[in-house]
DSSP file (Angstrom, degrees, kcal/mol; ACC not computed):
  #  RESIDUE AA STRUCTURE BP1 BP2  ACC     N-H-->O    O-->H-N    N-H-->O    O-->H-N    TCO  KAPPA ALPHA  PHI   PSI    X-CA   Y-CA   Z-CA
    1    1 A M              0   0    0      0, 0.0    29,-0.2     0, 0.0    28,-0.1   0.000 360.0 360.0 360.0 144.5   37.7  -75.9  -32.7
    2    2 A S        -     0   0    0     27,-2.4    28,-0.1     2,-0.2     3,-0.1   0.615 360.0-117.1 -80.3 -13.7   40.4  -77.6  -34.8
    3    3 A G  S    S+     0   0    0      1,-0.3     2,-0.5    26,-0.3    27,-0.1   0.408  72.7 133.3  87.4  -2.2   41.8  -74.4  -36.4
    4    4 A I        -     0   0    0     25,-0.4    27,-2.9     2,-0.0     2,-0.4  -0.723  43.5-154.5 -84.7 127.1   40.7  -75.7  -39.8
    5    5 A R  E     -a   31   0A   0     -2,-0.5     2,-0.4    25,-0.2    27,-0.2  -0.847   8.6-167.6-106.2 139.5   38.9  -73.0  -41.8
    6    6 A V  E     -a   32   0A   0     25,-2.8    27,-3.1    -2,-0.4     2,-0.8  -0.990  16.5-148.5-129.6 127.0   36.4  -73.9  -44.6
    7    7 A L  E     -a   33   0A   0     -2,-0.4     2,-0.5    25,-0.2    27,-0.2  -0.863  27.4-157.8 -90.2 114.3   34.9  -71.5  -47.2
    8    8 A C        -     0   0    0     25,-2.7    27,-0.5    -2,-0.8    30,-0.1  -0.833   4.1-153.6-105.0 126.5   31.5  -73.0  -47.7
    9    9 A D     >  -     0   0    0     -2,-0.5     4,-1.2    25,-0.1    -1,-0.0  -0.289  34.2 -94.9 -87.0 176.5   29.5  -72.3  -50.9
   10   10 A T  H  > S+     0   0    0      1,-0.2     4,-2.2     2,-0.2     3,-0.3   0.918 114.2  56.7 -62.6 -49.8   25.7  -72.4  -51.2
   11   11 A N  H  > S+     0   0    0      1,-0.2     4,-2.6     2,-0.2     5,-0.2   0.906 105.6  48.9 -57.7 -48.1   25.1  -76.0  -52.4
   12   12 A P  H  > S+     0   0    0      0, 0.0     4,-2.1     0, 0.0    -1,-0.2   0.888 111.8  50.9 -59.0 -35.5   26.9  -77.8  -49.5
   13   13 A L  H  X S+     0   0    0     -4,-1.2     4,-2.1    -3,-0.3    -2,-0.2   0.867 109.4  50.0 -69.5 -34.8   24.9  -75.6  -47.0
   14   14 A I  H  X S+     0   0    0     -4,-2.2     4,-1.9     2,-0.2    -1,-0.2   0.906 109.7  51.3 -66.9 -40.8   21.7  -76.6  -48.8
   15   15 A Y  H  <>S+     0   0    0     -4,-2.6     5,-2.0     1,-0.2    -2,-0.2   0.894 108.8  52.2 -61.1 -38.5   22.7  -80.2  -48.6
   16   16 A L  H ><5S+     0   0    0     -4,-2.1     3,-1.6     1,-0.2    -2,-0.2   0.917 108.0  50.3 -62.9 -43.4   23.3  -79.7  -44.9
   17   17 A L  H 3<5S+     0   0    0     -4,-2.1    -1,-0.2     1,-0.3    -2,-0.2   0.837 105.3  58.3 -61.7 -32.6   19.8  -78.2  -44.5
   18   18 A D  T 3<5S-     0   0    0     -4,-1.9    -1,-0.3    -5,-0.1    -2,-0.2   0.401 128.9 -96.2 -81.3   4.0   18.4  -81.2  -46.3
   19   19 A G  T < 5 +     0   0    0     -3,-1.6     2,-1.1     1,-0.2    -3,-0.2   0.723  59.0 168.1  96.2  22.4   19.9  -83.5  -43.6
   20   20 A N     >< -     0   0    0     -5,-2.0     4,-1.9     1,-0.2    -1,-0.2  -0.580   9.7-176.4 -73.3 100.7   23.3  -84.6  -45.1
   21   21 A N  H  > S+     0   0    0     -2,-1.1     4,-2.5     1,-0.2    -1,-0.2   0.823  78.3  59.2 -69.5 -33.2   24.9  -86.1  -42.0
   22   22 A E  H  > S+     0   0    0      2,-0.2     4,-1.9     1,-0.2    -1,-0.2   0.919 109.1  44.6 -62.2 -43.2   28.2  -86.9  -43.8
   23   23 A L  H  > S+     0   0    0      2,-0.2     4,-2.5     1,-0.2    -2,-0.2   0.895 110.8  54.4 -67.1 -40.5   28.6  -83.2  -44.6
   24   24 A A  H  X S+     0   0    0     -4,-1.9     4,-1.2     1,-0.2    -2,-0.2   0.913 108.8  48.6 -59.2 -42.9   27.6  -82.3  -41.0
   25   25 A D  H  < S+     0   0    0     -4,-2.5    -1,-0.2     1,-0.2    -2,-0.2   0.897 110.9  51.1 -63.1 -40.7   30.3  -84.6  -39.7
   26   26 A F  H  < S+     0   0    0     -4,-1.9    -2,-0.2     1,-0.2    -1,-0.2   0.902 113.8  43.1 -63.5 -41.8   32.9  -83.0  -42.1
   27   27 A L  H >< S+     0   0    0     -4,-2.5     3,-1.7    -5,-0.1    -1,-0.2   0.641  86.6 117.4 -81.1 -14.6   32.0  -79.4  -41.0
   28   28 A N  T 3< S+     0   0    0     -4,-1.2     3,-0.1     1,-0.3    -3,-0.0  -0.292  85.0   5.9 -58.9 134.3   31.9  -80.2  -37.3
   29   29 A N  T 3  S+     0   0    0      1,-0.2   -27,-2.4   -28,-0.1   -25,-0.4   0.703 103.6 119.7  65.3  23.5   34.5  -78.4  -35.3
   30   30 A K  S <  S-     0   0    0     -3,-1.7     2,-0.8   -29,-0.2    -1,-0.2  -0.867  72.3-112.3-114.1 152.9   35.7  -76.3  -38.2
   31   31 A Q  E     -a    5   0A   0    -27,-2.9   -25,-2.8    -2,-0.3     2,-0.4  -0.758  38.5-151.8 -84.2 113.6   35.6  -72.6  -38.6
   32   32 A I  E     -a    6   0A   0     -2,-0.8    32,-2.6    30,-0.3     2,-0.4  -0.736  11.1-166.3 -95.8 131.2   33.0  -71.9  -41.3
   33   33 A H  E     -ab   7  64A   0    -27,-3.1   -25,-2.7    -2,-0.4     2,-0.4  -0.953   5.9-174.0-115.2 135.7   33.2  -68.9  -43.6
   34   34 A I  E     - b   0  65A   0     30,-2.6    32,-1.6    -2,-0.4   -25,-0.1  -0.996  18.6-130.8-132.4 131.6   30.3  -67.9  -45.8
   35   35 A S  E  >  - b   0  66A   0    -27,-0.5     4,-2.0    -2,-0.4    32,-0.2  -0.349  24.6-114.4 -77.3 161.3   30.2  -65.1  -48.4
   36   36 A V  H  > S+     0   0    0     30,-1.4     4,-2.1     1,-0.2     5,-0.2   0.883 118.2  54.7 -60.7 -39.5   27.5  -62.5  -48.5
   37   37 A I  H  > S+     0   0    0      1,-0.2     4,-2.5     2,-0.2    -1,-0.2   0.916 106.4  50.9 -61.6 -44.3   26.4  -63.9  -51.9
   38   38 A T  H  > S+     0   0    0      1,-0.2     4,-2.4     2,-0.2    -1,-0.2   0.898 107.4  54.1 -60.9 -40.7   26.0  -67.4  -50.3
   39   39 A K  H  X S+     0   0    0     -4,-2.0     4,-1.4     1,-0.2    -1,-0.2   0.936 110.1  46.4 -58.6 -46.6   23.9  -65.9  -47.6
   40   40 A L  H  < S+     0   0    0     -4,-2.1     4,-0.5     1,-0.2    -2,-0.2   0.905 111.7  51.5 -62.7 -41.5   21.5  -64.3  -50.1
   41   41 A E  H >< S+     0   0    0     -4,-2.5     3,-1.0     1,-0.2    -1,-0.2   0.865 103.2  58.9 -65.7 -35.7   21.3  -67.5  -52.1
   42   42 A L  H >< S+     0   0    0     -4,-2.4     3,-1.4     1,-0.3    -1,-0.2   0.904 104.3  50.0 -60.2 -41.4   20.4  -69.5  -49.0
   43   43 A F  T 3< S+     0   0    0     -4,-1.4    -1,-0.3     1,-0.3    -2,-0.2   0.600 104.2  61.6 -75.0  -9.0   17.3  -67.4  -48.4
   44   44 A G  T <  S+     0   0    0     -3,-1.0    -1,-0.3    -4,-0.5    -2,-0.2   0.321  72.3 133.5 -95.3   7.1   16.4  -67.9  -52.0
   45   45 A K    X   -     0   0    0     -3,-1.4     3,-1.0    -4,-0.1    -3,-0.0  -0.359  66.6-105.7 -58.7 129.9   16.1  -71.7  -51.6
   46   46 A P  T 3  S+     0   0    0      0, 0.0    -1,-0.1     0, 0.0    -2,-0.1  -0.277 100.0   9.4 -58.5 142.4   12.8  -72.9  -53.3
   47   47 A N  T 3  S-     0   0    0      1,-0.2     2,-0.4    -3,-0.1    -2,-0.1   0.840  84.6-173.4  56.6  38.6   10.1  -73.9  -50.8
   48   48 A L    <   -     0   0    0     -3,-1.0    -1,-0.2    -5,-0.1     2,-0.1  -0.482  10.6-147.8 -66.4 119.8   12.0  -72.5  -47.8
   49   49 A S     >  -     0   0    0     -2,-0.4     4,-2.4     1,-0.1     5,-0.2  -0.393  24.1-111.2 -84.0 165.8   10.1  -73.4  -44.7
   50   50 A E  H  > S+     0   0    0      2,-0.2     4,-2.1     1,-0.2     5,-0.2   0.877 121.2  53.6 -62.9 -37.2   10.0  -71.3  -41.6
   51   51 A T  H  > S+     0   0    0      2,-0.2     4,-2.4     1,-0.2    -1,-0.2   0.931 108.6  48.4 -62.7 -46.1   12.1  -73.9  -39.8
   52   52 A D  H  > S+     0   0    0      1,-0.2     4,-2.9     2,-0.2    -2,-0.2   0.908 109.5  53.3 -59.9 -42.0   14.7  -73.8  -42.6
   53   53 A R  H  X S+     0   0    0     -4,-2.4     4,-2.4     1,-0.2    -1,-0.2   0.911 110.4  47.0 -60.8 -42.4   14.8  -70.0  -42.3
   54   54 A Q  H  X S+     0   0    0     -4,-2.1     4,-2.2     2,-0.2    -1,-0.2   0.892 111.9  50.1 -66.5 -39.5   15.4  -70.2  -38.6
   55   55 A I  H  X S+     0   0    0     -4,-2.4     4,-2.8     2,-0.2    -2,-0.2   0.918 110.7  50.1 -63.9 -43.4   18.2  -72.9  -39.1
   56   56 A I  H  X S+     0   0    0     -4,-2.9     4,-2.7     2,-0.2     5,-0.2   0.931 110.2  49.9 -60.1 -46.5   19.8  -70.7  -41.7
   57   57 A E  H  X S+     0   0    0     -4,-2.4     4,-1.8     1,-0.2    -1,-0.2   0.904 112.8  46.7 -61.0 -41.7   19.8  -67.7  -39.4
   58   58 A T  H  X S+     0   0    0     -4,-2.2     4,-1.2     2,-0.2    -1,-0.2   0.919 112.6  49.9 -64.9 -44.0   21.3  -69.7  -36.6
   59   59 A M  H  X S+     0   0    0     -4,-2.8     4,-0.5     1,-0.2     3,-0.3   0.900 111.0  49.3 -61.0 -42.2   23.9  -71.1  -38.9
   60   60 A L  H >< S+     0   0    0     -4,-2.7     3,-0.7     1,-0.2    -1,-0.2   0.842 105.3  57.3 -69.3 -33.4   24.8  -67.7  -40.2
   61   61 A E  H 3< S+     0   0    0     -4,-1.8    -1,-0.2     1,-0.2    -2,-0.2   0.824 110.2  45.5 -64.0 -29.8   25.1  -66.3  -36.7
   62   62 A K  H 3< S+     0   0    0     -4,-1.2   -30,-0.3    -3,-0.3    -1,-0.2   0.510 104.3  78.3 -92.4  -6.2   27.8  -68.9  -35.9
   63   63 A S  S << S-     0   0    0     -3,-0.7     2,-0.4    -4,-0.5   -30,-0.2  -0.464  82.5-108.4 -98.9 172.5   29.7  -68.5  -39.2
   64   64 A N  E     -b   33   0A   0    -32,-2.6   -30,-2.6    -2,-0.1     2,-0.3  -0.833  31.4-124.9-100.8 139.1   32.2  -65.8  -40.2
   65   65 A N  E     -b   34   0A   0     -2,-0.4     2,-0.5   -32,-0.2   -30,-0.2  -0.627  18.7-162.5 -85.1 138.1   31.3  -63.3  -42.8
   66   66 A L  E     -b   35   0A   0    -32,-1.6   -30,-1.4    -2,-0.3     2,-0.4  -0.987   6.5-165.7-119.0 128.1   33.3  -62.8  -45.9
   67   67 A F        -     0   0    0     -2,-0.5     2,-0.5   -32,-0.2   -32,-0.0  -0.893  12.2-139.6-112.9 142.2   32.9  -59.6  -47.9
   68   68 A C        -     0   0    0     -2,-0.4     2,-0.5     2,-0.0    -2,-0.0  -0.863  14.8-164.6-100.2 131.8   34.2  -59.0  -51.4
   69   69 A Y        -     0   0    0     -2,-0.5     2,-0.5     2,-0.0    -2,-0.0  -0.970   6.4-152.0-116.7 128.2   35.7  -55.7  -52.2
   70   70 A L        -     0   0    0     -2,-0.5     2,-0.3     2,-0.0    -2,-0.0  -0.831  14.7-173.4 -98.4 134.8   36.1  -54.6  -55.8
   71   71 A S              0   0    0     -2,-0.5    -2,-0.0     1,-0.1     0, 0.0  -0.913 360.0 360.0-125.0 156.5   38.9  -52.2  -56.7
   72   72 A R              0   0    0     -2,-0.3    -1,-0.1     0, 0.0    -2,-0.0   0.419 360.0 360.0 -99.4 360.0   39.8  -50.5  -59.9
């Protein structure tokens, strides 16, 4: 791993699911961080196939979780 960390939002991950090789090359060997909100949004993708669901689950297992904490 290169030591480069990337916070990835929902849309790029959906593009990745849709087969965007340029994005896949960019994210390769980087430490990917995904927020809890992004995780929820990924599973809300319209027409999500069983294959896509499995790919998302695998991708999320390999990523780092980011949690938001609200304070007053």
